[in-house]
N, C-alpha and C positions, 0 to 999 in steps of 0.2 A: 503493499499499499504506499502511496506516495505522501509527501510531507504534508501537503495541502489537504490531503483526506484525511489524515490525522488530525489536524487542527480542528475539523469541523466537529470531530467527535470527542475531543478533548475538552469535556466540561469547563474544567479548572481553568485550561488555559483560556477559553472562550469568555468566561467570566473577568478573566483579569483583561483581557482586550477591551470587552465592554467597559469597564471601570476607565481605563486609560482613554477610551473614545468620548465618555462623559465627561472626565478632566479636560480634555481638547475642547469639548464642546463650551464648558463653563469659562474656560480661558478666553473664548470669543465672543462670549454674550455680554451685552451692554450690562455695567453695573448702575443700579439705581436703587430707588427706595422699593420697588415693587419686585425687580427681578434678584435683588440680593437673598433676601430670604426663600425664594424659590431656588436658587441655586445651592444654597446651603443644605436644603433638604433632599434635592436632588442627589446631589454628591454624596450625602450620607445614606441614604436609600440605596443608591444605585453600587456604590462600593461595598456595601454590606452584603450583598450578593454573593460575591466572590468569596470574601472572608469567611462568611457561614459555611459555605461550600467546601472550603479549605478545612473548616474545623469538623464538617460531617465527615470528612474522609479519615479524619483521625479521632472518631468518636469512640468513646470507652465503652459504648453499649449501643444495642439495637436503639433503644428509647432515646439515647442522646443523638444517635443519627437521624432517627424520625424527627426529633424535635428541630434540629439545625436544617434539615430540608424544608420543614414547614416555615421556617423563617425566612429561607431563601425564596421561598413562594410568595410569602407576605411582602418582602422587600421588593420581588419584582412587580407585584401590583401596585405598590407605593410609588416606586419608580415610573410606572406609565402615567400616574395620576400628576405628579411635577413635571413630566416631559409635557404633558398636555398644557400644562398652566404657562411654562416656560415658552412653548409654541405661541400662545395668545400674547404674551408680554413682550416678545422680541420677534417682530415680522422677520427679520433675515435669518432665523434659524429654524424655519418650519420644517423646512426639507430633512435637515439633519435630525431634528426632534421626530419625525415622521418614521425615520430609519431607525432609529434608538429604540422608539416605541415598538415597532416591530420585533425587534431583537428581545425586549423585555417581555413582550407577549409570549415569545417563544420559550423564555425562560419559565414563564408562569407554567406554560403547558408543561414542559419538562419535568418542572418540581413536583407538579400537581401528580403526574403519573408515577414519580419515584416514590411520593409520600404516599399514594395509596397502594403501590406494590410494596412498600416496606412495612404498611400497616396491616396487608393481607397475608403476609407469610408467618 
């Protein structure tokens, strides 16, 4: 399997790249009284996805693993919320927000499936 194929299935790497893309978006965003709190919350939620996934991979128990995966799912959903608000607050970022929103939606679905599978076994 080629390197590019591995990246799309390496969820840990994918969440790190997502975090990096969120940070780059935040650097480009206008800073004002409206966007500052949105950016703060967006960065916290989006980067938490990967951090919690790393913790899940090192979980001490199945219960701990499942809990971290549920947090990943929750943070993915919250990230979509903040991306939507940022897109409304910064016209020049709508396309980037939409692309990142789609990735956050994929994370939501992936972590939902992992959570469902981990609670059924």
